[in-house]
C-alpha positions in Angstrom: 166.1 51.5 -89.6 166.0 50.1 -86.1 164.1 46.9 -85.3 160.8 47.2 -83.4 160.8 46.6 -79.7 160.9 42.9 -78.9 158.1 40.9 -77.3 160.1 39.8 -74.2 159.2 41.6 -71.0 160.9 41.3 -67.5 159.1 41.0 -64.2 162.1 42.5 -62.4 163.3 46.0 -62.0 167.0 46.0 -63.0 167.7 49.2 -61.1 166.0 48.3 -57.7 168.3 47.6 -54.8 168.3 44.1 -53.1 167.5 40.7 -54.5 164.7 40.0 -57.0 163.7 36.7 -58.5 161.4 36.9 -61.5 161.1 36.0 -65.2 161.7 37.1 -68.7 158.3 36.5 -70.3 158.0 35.7 -74.0 154.4 35.3 -75.3 153.7 32.2 -77.3 150.6 30.5 -78.7 150.7 26.7 -79.0 148.3 23.8 -79.2 148.8 23.3 -75.4 148.5 27.0 -74.4 146.8 29.4 -76.7 147.8 32.5 -74.6 151.0 31.1 -73.1 154.5 32.4 -72.4 158.0 31.1 -72.2 159.1 31.9 -68.6 162.9 32.4 -68.3 164.0 32.6 -64.7 166.1 35.5 -63.7 167.7 36.9 -60.5 168.9 40.4 -60.1 171.1 41.4 -57.1 171.8 45.1 -56.8 173.9 46.8 -54.1 175.2 50.3 -54.8 177.8 51.5 -57.2 180.0 49.0 -59.1 180.2 47.0 -62.2 177.4 44.8 -63.7 178.1 41.1 -64.3 175.8 39.1 -66.5 176.0 35.3 -65.7 174.3 32.9 -68.0 173.9 29.2 -68.6 171.5 26.9 -70.4 172.2 28.5 -73.8 171.9 24.8 -74.8 169.4 22.8 -72.8 171.4 19.7 -72.2 174.4 21.3 -70.6 173.8 21.0 -66.9 176.9 22.0 -65.0 176.4 25.7 -65.6 172.6 25.5 -65.1 173.0 23.8 -61.7 175.8 26.2 -60.6 173.8 29.3 -61.4 170.6 28.0 -59.9 172.5 27.4 -56.7 174.1 30.8 -56.8 170.7 32.5 -57.2 169.7 30.9 -53.9 172.9 31.7 -52.0 174.4 35.0 -53.1 173.4 37.8 -50.7 172.9 41.5 -51.6 175.2 42.7 -48.9 178.0 40.6 -50.4 177.7 42.3 -53.8 179.3 45.5 -54.9 177.4 46.6 -58.1 174.9 44.4 -59.8 174.8 40.7 -60.7 172.2 39.5 -63.2 171.8 35.7 -63.2 170.0 33.8 -66.0 170.5 30.1 -65.3 168.5 28.8 -68.3 168.7 31.1 -71.3 166.9 28.6 -73.5 164.1 27.3 -71.4 162.3 25.4 -74.2 165.5 23.5 -74.9 166.1 22.7 -71.3 162.5 21.6 -70.8 162.9 19.2 -73.7 166.3 18.0 -72.4 167.9 18.9 -75.8 170.5 21.1 -77.2 167.9 22.9 -79.3 164.5 24.4 -78.6 161.6 22.1 -78.2 159.3 24.8 -79.7 161.0 25.8 -83.0 164.1 23.6 -83.1 166.3 26.7 -82.9 169.9 26.6 -81.6 170.1 29.7 -79.4 173.9 29.9 -79.7 173.6 30.0 -83.5 170.8 32.7 -83.5 172.5 35.9 -82.5 172.1 38.8 -82.7 168.4 37.6 -83.0 165.3 39.0 -84.5 162.2 40.4 -82.7 160.1 39.2 -85.6 161.6 35.7 -85.8 160.8 32.5 -84.0 161.0 31.9 -80.3 164.7 31.3 -80.3 165.5 34.4 -82.3 163.3 36.5 -80.1 165.2 35.3 -77.0 168.5 36.1 -78.7 167.3 39.6 -79.6 166.4 40.4 -76.0 169.8 39.4 -74.7 171.5 41.4 -77.5 169.5 44.6 -77.2 168.5 44.6 -73.5 170.7 42.5 -71.2 174.2 42.7 -72.8 174.2 46.6 -73.0 173.6 46.6 -69.2 176.7 44.6 -68.3 180.4 45.3 -68.0 181.5 41.7 -67.9 179.7 38.5 -69.0 180.2 34.8 -68.2 178.5 32.2 -70.3 178.7 28.6 -68.9 178.8 25.8 -71.4 179.7 22.1 -71.4 179.5 19.3 -73.9 175.9 18.3 -73.5 174.9 14.8 -74.6 177.2 14.5 -77.5 180.6 15.8 -76.2 182.9 15.2 -73.2 185.3 18.1 -72.6 188.2 18.7 -70.3 186.9 21.5 -68.1 188.2 24.9 -69.3 187.5 28.6 -69.3 188.3 30.5 -72.5 188.6 33.8 -74.2 188.8 34.6 -78.0 191.3 36.5 -80.1 189.9 40.0 -80.6 190.9 43.0 -82.7 190.8 45.1 -79.5 193.8 43.7 -77.6 192.8 45.4 -74.3 189.4 43.7 -74.5 191.1 40.4 -75.3 193.6 40.7 -72.4 190.8 41.5 -69.9 188.8 38.5 -71.1 191.8 36.2 -71.0 192.6 37.3 -67.5 189.1 36.4 -66.5 189.4 33.0 -68.1 192.6 32.3 -66.2 191.1 33.5 -62.9 188.1 31.3 -63.3 190.4 28.6 -62.1 189.4 25.6 -64.3 192.1 23.0 -64.9 192.6 24.4 -68.3 192.6 28.1 -69.6 192.3 28.4 -73.3 192.5 30.9 -76.2 189.7 29.3 -78.2 189.1 29.2 -81.9 185.4 28.8 -82.9 184.4 27.1 -86.1 181.3 29.3 -86.6 181.6 32.4 -84.6 179.3 34.7 -86.6 176.0 33.9 -84.8 177.3 33.0 -81.4 176.3 34.8 -78.2 180.0 35.2 -77.6 180.3 37.4 -80.7 177.2 39.4 -79.8 178.7 40.2 -76.4 182.2 40.9 -77.7 181.0 43.1 -80.5 179.5 45.5 -77.9 183.0 45.8 -76.4 182.2 43.8 -73.3 184.6 41.6 -71.4 183.5 38.0 -72.1 184.5 34.6 -70.7 183.1 31.3 -71.8 183.5 27.8 -70.5 183.2 24.1 -71.3 182.8 22.2 -68.1 182.4 18.6 -68.9 179.6 16.9 -70.8 177.7 13.7 -71.4 174.4 15.3 -70.5 175.0 15.0 -66.7 177.1 16.4 -63.8 179.7 15.0 -61.5 180.8 16.3 -58.1 184.2 17.2 -59.4 182.8 19.2 -62.3 180.3 21.0 -60.2 183.0 22.0 -57.8 185.0 23.5 -60.8 181.9 25.4 -62.0 180.9 26.8 -58.6 184.5 27.8 -57.7 184.9 29.4 -61.2 181.8 31.5 -60.9 182.9 32.8 -57.5 186.4 33.5 -58.8 184.9 35.4 -61.8 182.9 37.7 -59.5 186.0 38.2 -57.2 188.3 38.9 -60.2 186.1 41.6 -61.6 185.3 43.3 -58.3 181.7 42.2 -57.7 182.4 40.4 -54.4 185.3 40.2 -52.0 187.4 37.2 -51.4 190.5 35.3 -52.4 190.8 33.5 -55.7 190.9 29.8 -55.4 193.3 27.9 -57.6 192.6 24.5 -59.2 194.2 21.5 -57.6 197.6 20.9 -59.3 199.0 23.1 -62.1 196.7 25.0 -64.4 197.4 24.2 -68.1 197.4 27.0 -70.7 196.4 26.0 -74.2 195.8 27.7 -77.5 193.6 26.7 -80.5 195.2 28.7 -83.4 193.0 27.4 -86.2 190.4 24.9 -87.5 192.9 22.1 -87.7 192.4 21.6 -84.0 189.1 20.0 -84.8 189.1 16.4 -86.0 185.9 15.8 -87.9 184.7 12.5 -89.2 184.4 11.7 -92.9 182.7 8.4 -92.2 179.8 6.9 -90.3 180.2 4.0 -87.9 181.3 3.0 -84.5 183.9 5.2 -82.9 186.9 3.9 -80.9 189.1 6.6 -79.4 192.6 5.6 -78.6 193.5 8.5 -76.2 191.8 9.9 -73.2 190.8 13.5 -72.3 193.9 15.4 -71.1 196.3 13.0 -72.8 199.2 14.4 -74.7 199.4 13.5 -78.4 201.9 14.1 -81.2 201.2 14.9 -84.8 200.6 11.6 -86.7 199.5 9.7 -83.6 196.5 7.4 -84.1 193.7 9.1 -82.1 190.6 7.2 -83.3 189.3 4.4 -85.4 185.8 4.1 -87.0 184.4 0.7 -87.7 181.8 -0.1 -90.4 178.7 -1.3 -88.6 177.1 -2.8 -91.8 179.5 -5.7 -92.3 182.3 -7.8 -90.9 185.7 -8.2 -92.3 186.3 -4.4 -93.0 189.4 -2.7 -91.6 188.6 0.4 -89.5 189.2 3.9 -90.8 192.1 5.4 -88.9 192.3 9.0 -87.8 195.5 10.7 -86.9 196.4 13.8 -84.9 197.1 16.8 -87.2 199.2 18.6 -84.6 201.0 18.2 -81.3 198.9 19.0 -78.2 196.5 17.7 -75.6 193.1 16.1 -76.2 190.6 18.7 -74.8 187.4 17.3 -76.2 186.0 14.1 -77.6 182.7 12.8 -79.0 180.7 11.1 -76.2 178.4 8.7 -78.0 180.2 5.8 -79.7 178.1 6.0 -82.8 179.4 8.7 -85.2 178.2 10.2 -88.5 179.9 12.0 -91.2 180.7 15.6 -90.2 180.7 14.9 -86.4 183.6 16.3 -84.4 185.3 13.3 -82.9 188.3 15.0 -81.2 189.7 18.5 -80.4 193.4 19.0 -79.9 194.8 22.2 -78.4 198.5 23.2 -78.3 200.0 23.5 -74.8 201.9 26.9 -74.5 204.3 28.1 -71.8 202.2 31.2 -71.1 199.5 33.4 -72.4 199.4 37.2 -72.4 197.2 38.4 -69.6 
């Protein structure tokens, strides 16, 4: 039995030519607004025959590189420069972004752990449901911009995932390479089942994701990577004309073959990392120490690299708890199939 129609309604016409700025409206009732709505900004740019690209950011509310890049794009991309349709949603999870948090300020939901969603669920599940059932089916290619938020710092990369459909995988990987970040990655997810990524890929769409920095802020360098990457994505898939821009220096290709790439803490305390983002490590190298904050005279707990590779992500706050990911090590490869 199919689910009932969801409560989200758009104020834009996805088939109309030209540029439209509007909202996805989700009714809510709170102590502050009895007949209120979550208003998710959206831009639709439509110009004749061609593919549809769905560009999203703000899946988590404290990841600002992608949000800023897509807000800027919505103000600068012209209809006459587009061939096909570009749908831009700079802030998927408005309640999270408003709160300045990874998760929703209304129901505590993590949007990127809520797919495919539920029209009868909470606010976060209702947002996920609308993307799964309405927006994703419209698109041919999708780009979801992430970064590390307040708790992670990540070497900027664009990524694809291993898929059963090798053609779909190859098309996604080609997009990740063309994005032009310093690193292109074949990414292994610890918990892929409820990700937006999986919801898009399961519909047979070409999908590229990113991690573009972190720390709950932006830098000029990382914004340049994000903006160049979005433009490259649109050029690569035929939505706009232009020449792909390559990253400064050599682009590094890395692979995350399994969960051992993630180094997770089994202790709580004060984190000292002994290697920097982008640094090469060898299996057995000391990569971190965790110090007991409750007493003096205690030797730190030492963490070692479980594989050769490059440090592509690290915990950002110095305080760490059991279960936190403190480092991610990916293998450098000579080339990836594309």
